[in-house]
Backbone bond lengths (Angstrom), bond angles and torsions (degrees), N, CA, C in turn:
res aa  C-N    CA-C-N  psi(-1)  N-CA   C-N-CA  omega(-1)  CA-C   N-CA-C  phi
1 M - - - 1.454 - - 1.529 110.93 -
2 K 1.353 114.58 -41.79 1.456 119.44 179.01 1.521 110.90 -64.43
3 K 1.365 115.78 -38.79 1.464 120.13 179.43 1.526 110.53 -63.89
4 S 1.335 115.91 -40.89 1.462 120.70 -179.91 1.525 110.97 -63.58
5 A 1.312 115.98 -43.52 1.465 120.54 179.58 1.523 110.85 -64.95
6 A 1.339 115.71 -40.31 1.462 120.29 179.54 1.525 110.66 -65.28
7 F 1.340 115.28 -38.62 1.469 120.25 179.77 1.528 110.54 -63.96
8 M 1.335 116.96 -46.44 1.460 121.36 -179.81 1.521 110.97 -63.33
9 L 1.340 115.75 -36.96 1.455 120.28 179.26 1.524 110.92 -65.76
10 S 1.342 115.67 -41.69 1.466 119.79 -179.70 1.525 111.36 -66.47
11 I 1.357 116.08 -37.84 1.468 120.13 178.16 1.523 110.38 -64.55
12 S 1.323 116.58 -44.10 1.464 121.63 -179.95 1.522 110.80 -61.99
13 F 1.346 115.36 -41.65 1.463 120.51 179.74 1.527 110.55 -65.03
14 F 1.341 116.59 -38.67 1.465 121.65 -179.45 1.526 110.63 -65.19
15 I 1.347 116.34 -40.54 1.461 120.60 179.82 1.523 110.74 -66.05
16 L 1.342 116.12 -36.81 1.456 119.38 178.00 1.519 111.12 -63.63
17 L 1.330 115.91 -37.51 1.461 120.64 179.28 1.520 111.98 -75.01
18 K 1.347 116.43 -31.75 1.465 122.00 -176.29 1.534 110.44 -125.51
19 P 1.322 118.71 64.28 1.464 120.16 -177.54 1.513 112.58 -64.07
20 S 1.334 118.08 -23.37 1.463 120.74 -179.33 1.515 111.67 -62.49
21 L 1.348 117.10 -27.98 1.460 119.79 178.99 1.520 110.72 -66.70
22 L 1.318 115.70 -35.12 1.460 119.56 178.35 1.518 110.88 -74.37
23 L 1.337 116.29 -42.31 1.454 120.68 -178.19 1.515 112.12 -67.30
24 A 1.329 117.13 -30.71 1.459 120.76 -176.81 1.510 112.23 -63.16
25 S 1.326 116.06 -23.92 1.458 119.43 -177.66 1.526 111.97 -83.63
26 E 1.348 117.53 -11.94 1.448 120.97 -179.09 1.523 110.77 -75.99
27 K 1.319 116.17 141.52 1.457 120.95 177.34 1.526 109.60 -76.47
28 Q 1.333 115.06 149.90 1.455 119.35 173.76 1.524 109.00 -77.19
29 L 1.328 115.53 143.24 1.459 120.87 177.20 1.526 108.55 -99.71
30 V 1.324 115.57 118.49 1.464 121.91 -178.32 1.525 109.27 -105.17
31 G 1.330 116.23 122.27 1.462 121.26 176.72 1.513 110.13 -98.34
32 V 1.322 117.02 130.88 1.468 121.61 -175.17 1.526 110.54 -117.00
33 F 1.331 115.78 116.72 1.464 121.04 172.87 1.527 108.94 -93.98
34 G 1.329 115.53 141.51 1.460 119.52 -174.32 1.513 111.23 78.53
35 A 1.328 116.01 23.75 1.470 121.38 -172.32 1.519 113.47 -65.17
36 S 1.324 117.31 -27.10 1.463 119.63 -178.89 1.523 112.75 -94.47
37 G 1.328 116.91 3.28 1.459 121.36 178.74 1.519 112.28 -79.70
38 R 1.325 115.98 178.79 1.471 120.69 -174.75 1.524 112.97 -67.96
39 T 1.318 117.87 -29.80 1.468 120.33 173.06 1.519 110.18 -88.91
40 G 1.313 116.39 -34.62 1.463 121.26 -178.44 1.511 114.10 -57.68
41 V 1.337 117.16 -38.36 1.471 119.28 -179.36 1.524 110.75 -63.85
42 H 1.332 116.94 -33.02 1.471 120.07 177.27 1.530 110.83 -73.63
43 I 1.336 116.73 -34.63 1.466 120.34 176.14 1.522 110.13 -60.57
44 I 1.323 116.34 -44.92 1.463 120.59 179.05 1.524 110.74 -61.01
45 E 1.321 117.56 -43.33 1.469 120.95 179.83 1.520 111.28 -63.69
46 E 1.332 117.15 -38.96 1.468 120.90 177.12 1.528 110.77 -64.45
47 L 1.316 116.64 -43.15 1.466 120.74 -178.61 1.520 112.01 -65.51
48 K 1.316 117.17 -32.71 1.462 120.88 179.18 1.526 111.61 -61.47
49 Q 1.332 116.68 -24.58 1.459 121.05 -179.29 1.526 111.89 -85.90
50 R 1.334 116.63 -2.53 1.463 121.81 -178.12 1.523 110.12 -111.10
51 D 1.324 115.02 161.94 1.463 120.73 -178.18 1.528 109.65 -86.79
52 V 1.329 115.98 66.89 1.462 121.44 179.72 1.528 109.40 -136.28
53 D 1.319 115.18 160.49 1.461 120.72 170.17 1.523 107.97 -92.71
54 I 1.322 116.41 147.35 1.465 120.98 -173.29 1.524 110.44 -122.56
55 R 1.332 115.12 128.72 1.462 120.75 170.33 1.532 107.22 -121.73
56 A 1.312 115.74 112.16 1.461 121.74 -177.32 1.521 109.74 -99.68
57 F 1.333 115.93 133.68 1.461 120.23 -176.45 1.523 111.72 -103.61
58 S 1.319 115.02 140.39 1.461 122.14 178.03 1.522 108.40 -147.15
59 R 1.322 116.13 153.60 1.466 119.45 177.80 1.527 111.60 -69.54
60 R 1.319 115.44 -26.53 1.467 120.13 -178.22 1.523 109.71 -115.11
61 A 1.312 115.87 148.03 1.466 121.29 -178.41 1.525 111.23 -63.57
62 K 1.342 115.81 138.21 1.463 121.94 176.69 1.518 108.96 -134.23
63 E 1.315 116.01 153.18 1.461 120.36 178.87 1.525 110.25 -78.26
64 N 1.334 115.91 141.38 1.455 120.65 176.52 1.522 109.93 -65.84
65 S 1.337 115.66 142.83 1.466 119.26 179.41 1.519 110.18 -160.90
66 D 1.334 115.91 150.71 1.471 122.10 174.54 1.524 112.80 48.64
67 N 1.331 116.36 49.16 1.466 121.81 176.87 1.527 113.55 65.08
68 V 1.324 116.37 20.00 1.466 120.70 177.26 1.524 109.01 -113.31
69 N 1.331 115.40 123.31 1.460 121.33 177.73 1.527 108.66 -96.30
70 W 1.323 116.82 111.58 1.462 121.24 -179.44 1.523 110.33 -88.00
71 A 1.342 115.46 137.96 1.463 120.91 178.95 1.526 109.00 -134.54
72 V 1.316 115.83 147.13 1.467 120.89 178.99 1.525 109.24 -83.41
73 A 1.338 116.41 128.19 1.461 121.58 177.50 1.521 108.76 -156.80
74 D 1.315 115.43 143.81 1.462 122.13 179.91 1.521 107.74 -124.86
75 V 1.330 117.37 118.21 1.467 120.07 -175.13 1.522 112.46 -65.44
76 T 1.317 117.94 -16.25 1.466 119.94 177.37 1.525 112.04 -81.92
77 S 1.341 116.89 -0.76 1.468 121.53 179.60 1.525 110.01 -126.65
78 E 1.340 116.61 105.42 1.465 120.13 179.90 1.523 111.36 -61.33
79 E 1.325 116.30 -34.77 1.466 120.62 -178.65 1.529 111.42 -60.78
80 S 1.337 116.54 -43.14 1.467 119.57 -179.96 1.525 110.98 -68.30
81 L 1.332 116.77 -31.17 1.466 120.72 -178.64 1.524 111.67 -73.46
82 T 1.314 116.90 -36.81 1.464 120.52 -179.13 1.520 111.08 -57.95
83 E 1.307 116.88 -42.44 1.461 121.08 178.39 1.525 110.79 -73.83
84 A 1.331 117.30 -40.49 1.465 121.50 -176.24 1.524 112.47 -65.36
85 L 1.338 116.88 -30.25 1.463 120.68 -175.45 1.530 113.80 -90.17
86 K 1.293 117.33 8.16 1.466 120.18 178.86 1.528 110.17 -57.70
87 D 1.335 116.49 127.15 1.474 125.23 177.45 1.529 113.63 73.52
88 V 1.333 118.38 2.26 1.471 120.47 178.64 1.527 109.47 -74.19
89 D 1.326 116.28 133.64 1.467 122.02 179.02 1.523 112.21 -92.17
90 I 1.319 116.22 -41.29 1.462 121.89 -173.43 1.525 109.33 -135.37
91 I 1.328 116.16 138.61 1.462 121.72 176.62 1.522 109.44 -110.12
92 I 1.320 116.61 134.19 1.463 121.90 165.32 1.522 106.40 -114.02
93 S 1.318 116.59 120.98 1.462 120.99 -178.41 1.522 110.42 -112.49
94 A 1.326 115.22 117.98 1.469 121.66 175.30 1.524 108.55 -123.67
95 I 1.333 115.17 41.42 1.458 119.85 -176.26 1.522 111.09 -75.25
96 G 1.313 115.25 157.82 1.454 122.41 177.05 1.510 109.28 -171.71
97 P 1.334 117.36 153.84 1.460 119.97 -178.05 1.520 112.50 -68.49
98 V 1.314 116.45 140.23 1.466 122.45 174.62 1.525 108.27 -134.97
99 G 1.317 115.38 154.16 1.457 119.24 178.17 1.511 111.70 60.15
100 G 1.323 116.34 -124.27 1.461 121.15 -177.70 1.514 113.90 -88.00
101 D 1.339 118.12 5.12 1.464 120.93 179.28 1.525 110.25 -70.55
102 N 1.319 116.00 165.41 1.462 120.07 171.74 1.520 109.51 -132.40
103 S 1.322 115.57 162.90 1.459 121.29 -173.06 1.526 112.57 -64.20
104 E 1.315 117.01 -34.44 1.467 119.13 179.80 1.526 111.00 -62.47
105 N 1.331 116.91 -46.42 1.466 120.88 -177.56 1.519 112.85 -69.66
106 V 1.340 116.75 -38.48 1.465 120.26 -174.40 1.526 111.32 -91.77
107 D 1.338 117.18 -61.51 1.468 120.28 -175.77 1.527 112.32 -63.06
108 Y 1.321 116.64 -46.57 1.467 120.39 -173.92 1.532 112.75 -88.03
109 L 1.330 116.69 -65.10 1.467 119.13 -177.93 1.522 111.26 -64.75
110 G 1.333 117.08 -34.90 1.462 120.74 176.36 1.513 111.88 -61.92
111 T 1.330 116.27 -40.28 1.469 120.27 178.44 1.522 111.16 -68.69
112 I 1.325 117.11 -38.55 1.469 119.93 175.42 1.528 110.06 -56.95
113 N 1.319 116.49 -43.36 1.470 120.76 179.48 1.526 111.86 -66.75
114 I 1.331 116.34 -40.48 1.469 120.13 178.32 1.527 110.44 -61.78
115 V 1.333 116.48 -45.35 1.466 121.06 -179.47 1.529 110.58 -62.13
116 A 1.323 117.07 -44.89 1.472 120.59 -179.43 1.525 111.02 -61.60
117 A 1.329 116.45 -44.73 1.468 120.16 179.69 1.525 111.32 -68.84
118 A 1.333 116.54 -34.47 1.466 120.81 178.48 1.525 110.79 -63.95
119 K 1.324 116.64 -41.29 1.466 120.65 178.22 1.528 111.06 -62.00
120 K 1.312 116.06 -42.98 1.465 120.19 -179.06 1.521 112.11 -64.27
121 N 1.324 116.72 -27.97 1.460 121.07 -175.67 1.530 113.70 -102.90
122 G 1.328 117.25 3.90 1.459 119.78 176.99 1.517 114.29 68.38
123 V 1.335 117.12 32.79 1.470 120.97 177.36 1.529 109.46 -61.78
124 K 1.333 116.67 139.43 1.467 121.22 -173.41 1.525 113.80 -89.22
125 Q 1.333 117.41 -28.69 1.463 120.17 -175.69 1.526 109.97 -153.66
126 I 1.343 115.87 139.33 1.461 122.01 173.17 1.521 108.17 -115.57
127 I 1.319 116.22 122.89 1.464 122.46 177.53 1.524 106.66 -110.17
128 Y 1.330 116.35 118.29 1.462 121.06 -169.76 1.521 111.31 -119.58
129 M 1.322 115.98 128.77 1.458 120.90 173.90 1.522 108.68 -89.20
130 S 1.326 115.77 109.69 1.459 121.85 178.60 1.531 108.53 -101.70
131 S 1.307 117.43 -131.49 1.463 120.81 178.92 1.515 109.92 -162.20
132 I 1.329 116.56 145.07 1.457 119.75 168.34 1.529 107.43 -55.89
133 G 1.312 115.81 135.18 1.458 120.73 -177.01 1.513 112.45 112.48
134 A 1.340 117.09 -23.77 1.464 120.07 -179.27 1.525 111.44 -66.49
135 G 1.325 116.71 -25.11 1.459 120.92 177.55 1.514 112.24 -114.52
136 G 1.328 116.16 19.94 1.467 120.83 -178.03 1.503 112.02 -119.17
137 A 1.329 116.61 57.16 1.463 121.51 -174.15 1.523 112.98 -56.17
138 E 1.339 117.27 -28.31 1.462 120.75 -177.41 1.525 112.82 -91.59
139 N 1.340 117.53 -6.18 1.465 120.49 -176.80 1.521 110.78 -77.03
140 I 1.332 116.60 138.29 1.459 120.76 -178.43 1.528 111.46 -61.54
141 S 1.351 117.03 -34.89 1.467 119.86 179.96 1.527 110.74 -64.82
142 T 1.334 116.46 -40.08 1.463 120.65 177.88 1.521 110.99 -66.77
143 V 1.322 115.96 -43.06 1.465 120.84 178.94 1.523 110.55 -58.61
144 M 1.336 116.67 -45.20 1.462 120.90 -178.71 1.529 111.25 -65.98
145 L 1.344 116.80 -41.35 1.466 119.79 179.13 1.527 111.24 -64.19
146 N 1.325 116.26 -39.57 1.461 119.07 178.32 1.529 111.60 -66.95
147 L 1.335 116.34 -35.46 1.459 120.22 -179.50 1.522 112.24 -74.29
148 L 1.335 116.28 -39.09 1.465 120.98 -171.08 1.524 114.42 -100.77
149 A 1.324 118.14 -16.79 1.472 120.62 -174.37 1.529 112.09 -124.50
150 N 1.331 115.79 45.42 1.474 121.34 174.33 1.526 113.55 54.33
151 K 1.326 115.77 39.11 1.470 121.89 176.16 1.529 112.63 57.83
152 T 1.322 115.67 41.81 1.467 120.79 -179.04 1.519 112.18 -55.40
153 M 1.334 116.73 -45.38 1.463 120.01 -177.83 1.525 111.42 -65.94
154 K 1.322 116.33 -34.33 1.467 119.71 177.50 1.523 110.12 -59.77
155 W 1.327 117.31 -47.64 1.465 120.40 -175.16 1.518 111.79 -71.12
156 K 1.330 116.98 -33.83 1.469 119.20 175.13 1.526 110.32 -67.19
157 A 1.339 115.74 -40.65 1.464 120.08 179.49 1.523 111.25 -63.07
158 L 1.319 116.79 -43.49 1.463 120.33 179.83 1.527 111.36 -69.08
159 A 1.336 116.35 -31.75 1.471 120.08 174.77 1.525 110.02 -64.65
160 E 1.331 116.59 -44.26 1.468 120.54 175.82 1.524 110.45 -54.50
161 D 1.322 115.16 -45.97 1.461 120.67 -176.75 1.526 111.32 -60.91
162 Q 1.323 117.08 -39.39 1.466 121.03 177.29 1.526 111.18 -61.18
163 I 1.321 116.38 -39.84 1.469 120.90 -179.61 1.522 110.52 -69.58
164 R 1.339 116.67 -44.32 1.466 119.67 -179.30 1.526 112.06 -62.77
165 K 1.323 116.81 -31.67 1.470 120.91 -177.92 1.530 113.02 -89.71
166 S 1.317 117.58 0.52 1.470 121.59 -172.02 1.523 114.10 -72.29
167 G 1.332 116.77 -23.45 1.461 119.72 -174.11 1.516 112.75 86.24
168 I 1.330 116.97 -2.63 1.467 122.60 176.61 1.525 108.20 -96.83
169 D 1.329 117.11 141.16 1.464 119.42 174.70 1.526 109.02 -55.61
170 F 1.329 116.17 140.01 1.456 119.55 -176.05 1.529 111.17 -139.48
171 T 1.310 114.73 161.70 1.459 122.99 167.09 1.521 106.18 -139.60
172 I 1.332 116.69 123.76 1.463 120.86 179.78 1.523 108.43 -114.29
173 V 1.318 115.46 117.03 1.464 122.15 -177.68 1.523 108.58 -107.91
174 R 1.332 115.92 124.38 1.464 121.46 179.38 1.532 109.76 -109.20
175 P 1.317 117.70 96.71 1.463 119.00 178.28 1.522 111.58 -77.24
176 G 1.343 115.02 157.11 1.456 120.18 171.13 1.517 109.33 -75.29
177 G 1.323 116.57 -159.08 1.454 120.22 179.00 1.518 111.44 -59.18
178 L 1.320 117.04 128.07 1.467 121.55 -174.71 1.524 110.82 -84.78
179 I 1.333 115.45 132.33 1.459 121.43 179.46 1.526 109.67 -130.49
180 G 1.314 116.11 163.63 1.458 120.88 -177.07 1.510 114.48 -94.96
181 D 1.327 117.92 9.27 1.464 121.36 -179.21 1.525 111.11 -65.55
182 P 1.336 117.91 155.95 1.471 120.49 175.22 1.526 111.04 -67.89
183 A 1.323 115.66 155.66 1.466 121.21 -178.71 1.520 109.61 -81.41
184 T 1.317 116.95 96.76 1.469 120.79 -176.55 1.521 112.91 -126.82
185 Q 1.347 118.42 -0.43 1.460 121.43 -176.97 1.525 110.85 -118.49
186 G 1.343 114.85 169.67 1.453 120.01 175.48 1.519 110.77 -72.60
187 I 1.333 115.73 166.22 1.464 121.34 -179.52 1.522 109.19 -121.32
188 Q 1.321 115.50 127.87 1.460 121.59 177.86 1.524 110.06 -95.14
189 F 1.344 115.90 127.44 1.462 121.60 173.33 1.528 108.15 -95.86
190 S 1.323 117.54 140.45 1.464 120.89 173.61 1.521 108.92 -151.27
191 Q 1.331 115.88 168.51 1.460 121.15 179.19 1.523 110.01 -137.77
192 G 1.329 116.09 156.25 1.458 120.56 179.74 1.509 113.88 98.16
193 D 1.326 117.03 -6.18 1.468 122.83 176.87 1.523 112.15 58.11
194 N 1.327 115.27 54.35 1.465 120.59 178.89 1.518 112.90 -120.30
195 V 1.332 117.63 18.23 1.465 120.49 -178.02 1.525 110.10 -123.69
196 L 1.322 114.50 159.03 1.457 121.89 173.37 1.518 108.03 -132.01
197 G 1.313 116.99 149.05 1.459 119.26 178.92 1.513 110.87 169.43
198 W 1.325 114.93 -173.97 1.458 122.76 -178.01 1.520 110.24 -120.79
199 I 1.318 115.48 158.33 1.462 119.21 177.01 1.534 109.26 -158.63
200 P 1.336 117.79 137.24 1.468 120.24 177.22 1.531 111.45 -66.72
201 R 1.318 115.81 147.40 1.459 120.82 177.47 1.530 110.92 -59.04
202 E 1.317 116.05 -34.06 1.463 121.06 179.46 1.525 111.19 -61.13
203 D 1.337 116.84 -40.04 1.464 121.07 177.47 1.524 111.14 -66.70
204 V 1.323 116.39 -42.70 1.465 120.29 179.67 1.524 110.25 -60.48
205 A 1.323 116.46 -43.61 1.469 120.96 178.39 1.522 110.96 -59.20
206 A 1.322 116.64 -41.24 1.466 120.68 -179.88 1.525 111.03 -62.96
207 V 1.340 117.29 -41.27 1.463 121.28 179.49 1.530 110.52 -66.90
208 L 1.315 116.92 -43.26 1.468 120.62 179.46 1.523 111.25 -59.63
209 V 1.315 116.88 -46.20 1.467 120.91 -178.25 1.526 111.09 -69.92
210 E 1.317 117.37 -40.49 1.468 120.47 179.39 1.527 111.02 -61.24
211 S 1.335 116.92 -28.58 1.465 121.48 -179.63 1.525 112.63 -62.21
212 I 1.323 116.82 -21.18 1.470 120.61 176.30 1.520 110.52 -65.00
213 F 1.315 116.35 -36.81 1.465 122.07 -168.02 1.528 113.65 -102.86
214 K 1.330 117.66 3.71 1.461 121.63 179.53 1.525 109.72 -115.83
215 D 1.331 116.70 115.46 1.461 119.84 176.97 1.525 110.99 -61.62
216 G 1.329 116.43 -30.31 1.461 120.92 180.00 1.509 114.07 -67.64
217 A 1.336 116.86 -9.97 1.468 120.54 179.05 1.523 112.25 -87.13
218 K 1.324 116.68 -14.75 1.461 119.82 -173.46 1.528 112.16 -70.39
219 N 1.323 114.10 134.18 1.461 123.42 176.95 1.527 112.78 60.87
220 K 1.325 114.74 35.37 1.464 121.89 178.44 1.533 109.81 -119.39
221 T 1.325 115.33 148.03 1.463 123.14 173.30 1.520 107.07 -123.30
222 F 1.322 117.32 128.72 1.472 118.59 -176.58 1.523 111.65 -155.89
223 E 1.343 114.10 160.86 1.460 121.45 179.84 1.520 110.30 -103.08
224 V 1.336 116.44 151.18 1.463 121.40 176.67 1.528 109.78 -134.95
225 I 1.339 115.05 132.11 1.460 122.10 173.41 1.526 108.05 -141.31
226 N 1.309 116.62 163.44 1.464 120.36 176.85 1.520 111.18 -74.62
227 D 1.325 115.53 146.44 1.463 122.30 176.29 1.519 107.24 -146.21
228 D 1.328 116.65 107.61 1.468 119.76 -174.83 1.520 113.35 -74.00
229 S 1.350 117.17 -3.03 1.463 119.81 176.73 1.529 111.78 -86.34
230 L 1.335 117.29 -7.95 1.463 122.02 -177.72 1.520 111.05 -102.93
231 A 1.333 115.77 150.32 1.465 120.49 175.65 1.527 109.18 -63.65
232 V 1.314 116.32 146.61 1.464 121.75 -171.94 1.527 112.93 -56.81
233 D 1.327 118.54 -41.40 1.470 121.28 -176.00 1.524 114.00 -104.85
234 A 1.333 118.00 8.13 1.466 120.56 -177.12 1.532 112.06 -62.26
235 W 1.313 117.08 -28.68 1.466 121.35 -176.79 1.521 113.02 -61.49
236 R 1.317 117.90 -23.67 1.467 120.26 -176.95 1.532 112.20 -64.00
237 N 1.315 117.33 -16.57 1.466 121.52 179.54 1.527 112.54 -102.54
238 E 1.335 117.70 9.18 1.459 121.30 -173.56 1.529 114.36 -92.71
239 F 1.318 118.11 -12.78 1.465 119.93 -173.46 1.530 112.68 -60.89
240 D 1.327 116.79 -39.83 1.470 119.99 -177.18 1.525 112.39 -66.43
241 S 1.325 117.32 -22.95 1.465 120.56 -178.75 1.527 112.51 -82.04
242 L 1.318 117.40 -10.43 1.461 121.16 179.08 1.521 110.66 -73.63
243 E 1.330 116.60 147.92 1.458 122.05 -177.89 1.530 111.48 -103.88
244 L 1.322 115.29 154.32 1.460 121.21 174.58 1.526 109.82 -75.83
245 N 1.316 116.74 154.80 1.469 123.30 172.74 1.522 114.06 56.96
246 Q 1.313 116.13 34.95 1.464 121.17 175.71 1.526 108.15 -117.51
247 Y 1.315 115.87 93.06 1.466 118.11 -177.32 1.523 113.56 -136.77
248 G 1.337 117.13 15.93 1.454 119.99 174.77 1.520 112.72 76.77
249 V 1.335 114.87 -156.42 1.465 122.21 179.76 1.519 107.91 -106.67
250 I 1.324 116.46 115.75 1.461 121.33 -174.54 1.525 110.91 -57.26
251 A 1.320 115.54 129.17 1.466 121.99 -178.30 1.524 109.90 -79.50
252 T 1.334 116.35 95.66 1.465 120.85 -175.68 1.518 113.22 -81.32
253 G 1.330 116.73 -8.74 1.461 119.62 -178.59 1.513 113.04 93.71
254 E 1.349 116.87 -10.34 1.458 119.89 176.51 1.526 109.17 -78.41
255 L 1.326 116.41 143.05 1.458 120.65 -179.77 1.523 109.07 -71.03
256 P 1.353 118.35 120.32 1.461 120.60 -179.81 1.525 111.48 -56.37
257 T 1.331 115.72 146.96 1.463 121.55 -175.08 1.520 112.63 -51.80
258 R 1.334 116.63 -42.56 1.468 118.97 -174.86 1.522 112.44 -66.64
259 Y 1.348 117.08 -18.69 1.459 119.38 -178.92 1.525 113.00 -85.98
260 W 1.337 117.38 -19.60 1.464 117.98 176.30 1.516 112.31 -112.55
261 L 1.352 118.04 -25.02 1.454 120.12 -177.36 1.525 111.38 -71.00
262 T 1.333 116.87 -44.79 1.465 119.64 -179.43 1.529 111.91 -60.91
263 P 1.358 118.96 -51.37 1.471 118.54 177.09 1.528 112.61 -58.88
264 L 1.357 116.05 -35.87 1.458 119.43 179.52 1.524 110.83 -63.99
265 L 1.330 116.65 -44.71 1.463 120.50 178.92 1.522 111.25 -63.75
266 V 1.341 115.78 -39.49 1.468 119.73 177.42 1.525 110.22 -62.35
267 L 1.338 116.19 -43.70 1.461 120.69 179.95 1.526 111.02 -62.63
268 I 1.337 116.26 -43.27 1.465 120.25 178.01 1.525 110.34 -60.98
269 G 1.349 115.28 -41.11 1.460 119.81 178.83 1.517 112.14 -62.94
270 I 1.328 116.33 -41.92 1.472 120.79 179.74 1.526 110.63 -64.22
271 I 1.345 115.87 -44.10 1.469 120.01 178.76 1.522 110.48 -61.20
272 Y 1.332 116.23 -41.44 1.465 120.90 179.22 1.524 111.13 -61.59
273 L 1.343 116.31 -44.51 1.465 120.58 -179.15 1.528 111.50 -65.63
274 I 1.332 116.24 -39.40 1.467 120.09 178.88 1.528 110.51 -63.43
275 K 1.337 115.45 -45.65 1.464 119.33 179.86 1.527 111.25 -63.78
276 R 1.320 115.47 -39.50 1.465 119.84 -179.54 1.525 110.80 -65.49
277 R 1.342 115.86 -39.82 1.461 120.63 179.80 1.526 110.60 -65.75
278 R 1.340 115.88 -41.42 1.462 120.02 178.52 1.525 111.05 -63.84
279 A 1.345 115.76 -39.04 1.467 120.10 179.55 1.523 110.84 -63.70
280 R 1.336 116.79 -39.67 1.463 120.89 178.50 1.521 111.01 -64.06
281 K 1.326 115.84 -43.63 1.467 120.35 179.51 1.525 110.56 -61.47
282 L 1.352 115.14 -40.43 1.455 120.01 179.68 1.519 110.98 -64.48
283 N 1.345 116.87 -41.51 1.463 121.24 179.42 1.522 111.32 -65.96
284 N 1.336 116.62 -37.70 1.468 120.83 -178.70 1.523 111.89 -70.22
285 S 1.324 115.49 -26.97 1.464 118.81 -177.60 1.522 112.76 -82.08
286 V 1.356 116.18 -14.26 1.468 119.70 -178.74 1.531 110.35 -79.11
């Protein structure tokens, strides 16, 4: 009996000296925003295959199921997020406007609230699903989206900027056009926002979740699209090749000079030619 008590005492003393050994066995808690969305459901399925605890956020209450703990949270309310993020280690954000929402309120202001609540709760990493175009201010596709879709790219770009400046480790993934096809092709990684393409939501979810487990993904911003010339799983080794501070030209929503200056010069030229032609006609009639 004395030996047993002495053994337990020595174990307790050892744990006090080496608490990291006890903490190392604890699972990381991953909080998922946009969990009930079309990409979010794939994120949850990917996380279920990993040794992590899952807290999925929704505006409306849902019953817990399949090792997923659902919690009510609204990204437009920092107060609700502060409580919801208690004990969360890592955030995956796949938020986006739905219904009557707009990109400014959800993508931008929602991200500001997430970052503020994450800081208060000591979150270690924010993984954010943005979009190709957020760093392509000079690209015609970005210009058109900003003009026709309430400056969506502007608000995503500014949301990215809030995350990069937060002081929290981050990974920003910019997928191409999202489709519902199964994940059967390779994935191309790139930086600088100079590519266009498509990618299944299932593939995007896989990249977001893999970013938790790759040190090379930390503090990186990159684009992902499908590439059928690449092996299906080759992308898992690409994180280390990504560079820091490579995120293109932030899409502020302002029309790039070349898109208004050229038409303006053409218009001035046309007006000049018309006036010159009229002057010639007037001289000929005298």
